N, C-alpha and C positions, 0 to 999 in steps of 0.2 A: 374561476376566468386565469387564464395563465394570455399573456402577453408580450411582445418581445421585448427582452430583457429581463425576462423574469426565468430567478433560481429554481428547479424544481427537482423533486428527489426524484432516483430515480430505481425501482424496487425490483427489479430483477435478477437474474443468477449469473449475469456478465459481474467486473470486478465493478464497472463505473457508481456512483453513489451522489453526487449530483453533476449539472448541467444547468446553461443558460439558453432561454425560448431564443432563435433567432428568427424564428418566423413562420409563420401560421399559414399552412396548405389551406384554399379555399380559394373560395371569388377570391375577383383582385383585389374588393375594399375590403377585406374580414383582418379584420387588426385583433379579435379576442377568440382565444379559443374555448371551449366549455369542454366536459366530458363526452370523449369518444372521436373527438378530433386530434390529425393527426399535424405533429408540429415539428420542424427541423428543431435541433438541438446542438450544439457545440457541448463536449467536455472536459469541466471544468476541476474534476477532483474523482481519486479514483483512491482506493483500498490496494495501498501498496502488497500487504503479506498473502491478497487472493491473488494477486498478479505475478506475483513471484512463481506462482506454482502453474501458471497459465502455459501455454507448447507458444513459445516464439511467434506463429502465425496471429493466434488471437490478443496475445502480448500486444503486439501494432495494432490489431485492427483496433482496439478497445483502449489509448494514450491518452493521454491527455493533449485535448483541441481542437479531438478528430468529430467530425460532423457526423450525427446519426436522423434517422427519421423515430419520432418518439408518438406514443399513444397515450394520449390524456386518460387515467383513469380516475387520479383523484383529485378532484379538487376543493379550495375553503370559497367553496358557495352554493347557499341552498337549493339543491333539487327535490322535486316533486315528483311523488310519486301518483298512480292512477287511484289510488286508494286514498287520498289526500295527506299523506305524511310528507316531512321534511327530513332530506339527508343533506348531512353536510359532516366534512372531515376536517382533519385540521391542518394538513400538510397539502400542500400541490403533489403531485406522482406521475410518474412516466413510468410507462415499458418500448424498451428498446423494438422497429418493429424494420423491415423488410418493404419495399414500394408496394409491395401485395398484402400489407397490414395484415402479415404472420408475424408472432413475437420471436425474435432470438434465441432467446436461450430456451428452458425446459420448466423453467422452474418462476414463481412469482409468486414475490411476500404482499404480504395484508391483505386486506378486503378490495372485496373490488365487487362493482354494483353488478345486479343480475340480467339488467339491460344491457349495458356491457357485452355482456358476454351472448345476450340472442343476437343483440349486432352484428358481432366479432367471435363469431364459435371459436377460434383458433383460440382466442385470448381465453377462453373457458376452460377449455383440457387443460394447463396449464400455471391456472390459476388455484390454491389452493382453497381459501376462504371467498365464499360468493354471500354475498346479503341482496 
């Protein structure tokens, strides 16, 4: 569960590491984002070593306090599957996406649920570990 003000880990190949959720996209009264929801976040921490190797255009794009759309792929809440198994992650994690919910980078680190890969096939193409 992610709400406004939650600090989340960004798990793609961009140089961003942590972000703070600003808004949950959806109906007007929606305040909580679960797995598969899109949020607006601000970058609060970047990996400086990786950022120094980026092109200047991309360095400016993923700088501190820039706003991005992100898709929630891991959350610290129990998710039930059709088989009756509950899945829970240790952290809240997101992937940066564009307006069409296509990931910005070409690599996603860490596990991603197969239900999300069915809902967003472009996410399944760039993720390495699908559970």
